[in-house]
C-alpha positions as CSV (number, residue, x, y, z in Angstrom):
1,M,115.9,-101.7,77.9
2,T,119.2,-103.0,79.3
3,A,119.4,-103.7,82.9
4,F,123.2,-104.1,84.4
5,V,123.9,-106.5,86.9
6,L,126.6,-105.5,88.9
7,V,128.3,-108.0,90.9
8,S,130.9,-106.4,93.5
9,G,133.9,-108.1,94.7
10,G,135.7,-109.4,97.8
11,Y,135.2,-107.5,101.2
12,T,133.1,-104.9,99.6
13,G,128.8,-104.7,98.7
14,G,126.7,-103.2,96.3
15,W,127.3,-100.0,97.5
16,I,130.6,-99.8,95.4
17,W,128.4,-98.9,92.6
18,R,126.7,-95.9,94.2
19,D,128.4,-93.2,91.8
20,V,128.3,-95.7,88.6
21,G,124.5,-96.1,89.0
22,P,123.3,-92.4,87.8
23,P,125.2,-92.2,84.4
24,L,123.9,-95.5,83.5
25,R,120.0,-94.6,84.0
26,A,121.1,-91.4,82.5
27,G,121.8,-93.5,79.6
28,G,118.6,-95.6,79.6
29,A,119.8,-98.6,81.4
30,E,118.1,-100.1,84.7
31,V,120.9,-100.9,87.3
32,Y,121.0,-103.3,89.8
33,P,123.6,-103.6,92.3
34,V,123.9,-107.0,93.9
35,T,125.5,-107.7,97.4
36,L,126.5,-111.0,98.1
37,T,126.1,-113.3,101.0
38,G,128.0,-112.0,103.9
39,L,129.2,-108.6,102.5
40,G,128.4,-105.6,102.8
41,D,124.7,-104.9,104.3
42,R,124.4,-108.6,104.2
43,R,127.7,-109.5,106.2
44,H,125.4,-110.7,109.5
45,L,124.3,-113.7,107.2
46,A,128.0,-115.3,106.6
47,G,128.7,-118.4,108.2
48,P,131.4,-121.3,107.8
49,E,128.9,-122.7,105.1
50,T,128.7,-119.8,103.3
51,D,130.8,-120.6,99.8
52,L,130.9,-119.8,96.1
53,E,127.4,-121.5,95.4
54,T,125.6,-119.2,97.8
55,H,127.1,-116.2,96.2
56,I,126.2,-117.9,92.5
57,E,122.9,-118.1,93.8
58,D,122.5,-114.6,94.9
59,V,123.8,-113.8,91.7
60,V,121.1,-116.1,89.7
61,Q,118.0,-114.9,91.8
62,A,119.1,-111.4,91.0
63,I,118.8,-112.1,87.4
64,D,116.0,-113.9,87.8
65,H,114.1,-110.5,89.2
66,V,115.1,-108.4,86.5
67,D,112.0,-107.9,83.7
68,A,114.5,-106.4,81.3
69,D,115.3,-108.6,77.9
70,D,119.1,-107.8,77.7
71,V,120.6,-108.1,81.1
72,V,124.2,-107.0,81.2
73,L,126.2,-109.2,83.8
74,V,129.3,-107.4,85.4
75,G,131.8,-109.4,87.4
76,Y,134.2,-106.9,89.4
77,C,137.3,-108.9,90.8
78,Y,136.6,-112.0,92.7
79,G,133.3,-111.2,91.7
80,I,133.5,-112.5,88.1
81,Y,133.3,-116.0,89.6
82,P,129.9,-116.3,91.1
83,A,129.1,-114.0,87.7
84,V,130.3,-116.8,85.6
85,G,128.7,-119.3,87.9
86,A,125.1,-117.5,87.3
87,A,125.7,-116.9,83.4
88,D,126.4,-120.4,83.2
89,R,123.2,-120.9,84.9
90,R,120.9,-118.8,83.1
91,P,122.7,-118.2,79.5
92,G,119.7,-117.3,77.5
93,R,118.9,-114.3,79.9
94,I,122.8,-113.2,79.2
95,A,123.1,-110.5,76.4
96,R,127.1,-109.8,77.4
97,L,129.1,-110.9,80.4
98,V,131.5,-108.1,81.3
99,H,134.8,-108.9,83.5
100,L,135.9,-105.8,84.8
101,D,139.3,-106.0,85.9
102,S,139.1,-109.3,86.6
103,P,140.7,-112.9,85.8
104,L,138.9,-115.4,83.4
105,P,137.3,-118.2,85.9
106,Q,138.1,-121.8,84.3
107,D,135.8,-124.7,85.3
108,G,137.2,-127.0,88.1
109,R,139.6,-124.1,89.2
110,S,138.6,-122.0,92.4
111,M,139.9,-118.1,92.8
112,L,142.9,-119.4,94.7
113,D,143.8,-122.2,92.1
114,Q,144.2,-119.6,89.6
115,I,145.9,-117.3,91.5
116,R,148.5,-120.2,92.7
117,E,148.7,-121.5,88.9
118,L,148.7,-118.0,87.2
119,M,149.6,-115.0,89.2
120,P,153.4,-114.2,88.9
121,A,155.1,-114.7,92.1
122,G,155.5,-112.0,94.4
123,E,154.2,-109.8,97.3
124,A,150.5,-109.6,96.1
125,R,150.2,-113.4,95.3
126,Q,151.6,-114.0,98.4
127,R,149.2,-111.8,100.2
128,M,146.1,-113.7,98.6
129,L,147.5,-117.4,99.0
130,G,147.6,-116.3,102.7
131,L,143.9,-115.5,102.8
132,A,142.7,-118.8,104.4
133,D,145.7,-118.4,107.4
134,R,144.4,-114.9,108.4
135,A,140.7,-116.1,108.5
136,E,139.4,-115.9,112.0
137,D,137.2,-119.2,113.4
138,G,139.0,-120.6,110.4
139,W,136.1,-119.5,107.9
140,R,136.4,-115.3,107.9
141,V,138.8,-113.5,106.9
142,P,138.9,-109.5,108.4
143,A,139.1,-106.4,106.0
144,P,142.0,-104.8,105.5
145,T,142.7,-101.8,107.4
146,A,142.9,-98.2,106.0
147,E,146.6,-98.5,105.7
148,E,146.5,-101.9,104.2
149,W,143.8,-100.4,101.3
150,R,146.4,-97.6,100.9
151,A,149.1,-100.1,100.6
152,Q,147.8,-102.6,98.8
153,G,144.8,-102.2,97.3
154,N,145.9,-100.0,94.3
155,L,143.7,-97.2,94.8
156,A,145.3,-95.1,91.9
157,G,142.8,-92.0,91.0
158,V,140.9,-92.9,94.2
159,G,140.7,-89.7,96.3
160,P,140.5,-89.4,100.3
161,E,136.7,-89.7,100.2
162,G,136.7,-92.8,98.5
163,L,139.1,-94.3,100.6
164,A,137.5,-93.3,103.6
165,R,134.3,-95.5,102.2
166,I,136.3,-98.4,101.7
167,A,137.4,-98.2,105.2
168,R,133.9,-97.6,106.4
169,L,131.9,-99.8,104.4
170,A,134.5,-102.8,103.9
171,S,133.4,-106.1,105.8
172,P,134.9,-109.4,106.5
173,M,135.1,-112.2,103.5
174,P,133.8,-115.7,103.8
175,I,136.8,-117.8,102.7
176,G,134.7,-120.6,101.3
177,P,133.6,-118.6,98.0
178,A,137.6,-118.5,97.3
179,T,138.7,-121.8,97.9
180,Q,135.1,-123.4,96.3
181,P,136.2,-124.5,92.9
182,L,133.9,-122.8,90.4
183,R,131.9,-125.7,87.8
184,I,130.9,-124.3,84.4
185,S,129.5,-126.1,81.1
186,Q,130.4,-124.6,77.6
187,A,127.4,-122.2,77.7
188,V,129.5,-119.6,79.1
189,A,132.2,-119.3,76.4
190,A,129.4,-119.1,73.9
191,L,128.2,-115.7,75.4
192,P,129.4,-112.3,74.1
193,V,132.1,-110.9,76.5
194,T,133.8,-107.6,77.2
195,G,137.2,-107.5,79.2
196,V,137.7,-104.0,80.8
197,F,141.2,-103.4,82.1
198,C,142.5,-100.8,84.4
199,T,145.8,-100.2,83.2
200,V,147.6,-97.9,86.2
201,G,149.4,-100.3,88.2
202,G,147.7,-103.4,86.8
203,T,149.0,-106.7,85.5
204,M,147.2,-107.0,81.9
205,D,146.1,-104.6,79.2
206,I,144.6,-105.3,75.3
207,A,148.5,-105.2,73.8
208,A,149.5,-108.1,76.6
209,L,146.5,-110.0,75.7
210,E,146.6,-109.9,72.3
211,A,150.3,-111.3,72.5
212,L,148.9,-114.4,74.7
213,V,146.5,-114.7,71.6
214,A,149.4,-114.7,69.1
215,S,151.3,-117.0,71.3
216,G,148.8,-119.4,70.8
217,M,147.7,-119.9,74.4
218,P,144.7,-122.0,74.3
219,L,143.1,-120.7,77.3
220,V,142.4,-117.1,75.8
221,Q,141.8,-118.1,72.0
222,R,138.1,-117.5,72.4
223,L,139.2,-114.0,73.1
224,A,139.1,-113.3,69.6
225,G,136.1,-114.3,68.4
226,P,133.4,-111.8,67.0
227,G,131.7,-111.5,70.1
228,A,134.7,-110.5,72.4
229,T,135.3,-106.9,72.8
230,F,137.8,-104.8,74.9
231,F,138.5,-101.2,77.0
232,E,141.1,-99.9,78.8
233,L,140.7,-97.3,81.6
234,A,143.8,-95.2,82.5
235,T,143.0,-95.8,86.3
236,G,143.4,-98.1,89.6
237,H,141.6,-101.5,90.4
238,W,138.6,-99.0,91.7
239,P,137.3,-97.4,88.5
240,M,133.7,-97.2,90.5
241,L,135.2,-94.7,92.7
242,S,138.0,-93.1,90.7
243,T,136.5,-93.0,87.4
244,P,132.6,-93.7,87.5
245,D,131.7,-91.6,84.6
246,E,134.2,-93.2,82.1
247,L,133.2,-96.4,83.3
248,A,129.7,-96.0,83.1
249,A,130.3,-94.8,79.5
250,V,132.8,-98.1,78.8
251,L,129.6,-100.2,79.7
252,L,126.9,-98.5,78.2
253,R,129.5,-99.2,75.0
254,A,130.2,-102.7,75.8
255,A,126.1,-103.8,76.0
256,A,125.9,-101.7,72.6
257,G,128.6,-104.4,71.2
258,E,131.6,-101.8,70.8
259,G,134.9,-102.0,71.9
260,H,138.4,-103.4,70.6
261,R,138.5,-106.8,69.1
262,L,141.3,-109.4,68.9
263,A,143.3,-110.8,66.0
264,A,142.8,-114.5,65.7
265,A,146.3,-116.1,66.4
266,P,147.9,-117.3,63.3
267,A,147.7,-120.8,61.6
268,A,150.6,-123.3,62.9
């Protein structure tokens, strides 16, 4: 049986997967949403010492407590960083690593490092790089208000009920996990991987990734391998709230090894 371990992003918790769980279970899978330390209903456990290693251990423990043979590890947004870190520590347990509208973490880089180096200049980049400046007591970033979510959260497809849920349940985000560099080995690169792009208001899709591969960009060449597949969802950055049934269908297909495959870059 396939088990999905679902890792949420910043300010959120396992609650964001509430509408995705039933269709995944209906497809015969087990579902294990992860709430990272200091977020969601574990917000009271946050402290200045909470960092990326804390969150990696959260995901490692979730994997270790799953009995299923095939673990599909899904990292959403910031959640891909602890997911990749946990996959590096338990590569033998991971049948597939899914990047859900999330970046491609690199060894030695923190989330903010990658934003600084790779994200195009603009309001979103400046807002993300200003996280530390907004931190209360030097370590805890307040959750956005409902108005800030509406203006900056790429909520395309999310209705009023979904926005109300985000505003009500969002928690402060410890800054440590965003600033601590990720440390991983080549074990992650050997895992089967799937990317899911949310294309409404997003900055990346399959065609753009194919262009990067064709350009010879070293960072993405492994994504043209036979173990890498890709999907697009015509929605904003919160598919688990805007299109949960469609997202569940994509995750089940990803677990089965389906999806678009990229062509390798032409030889120089």
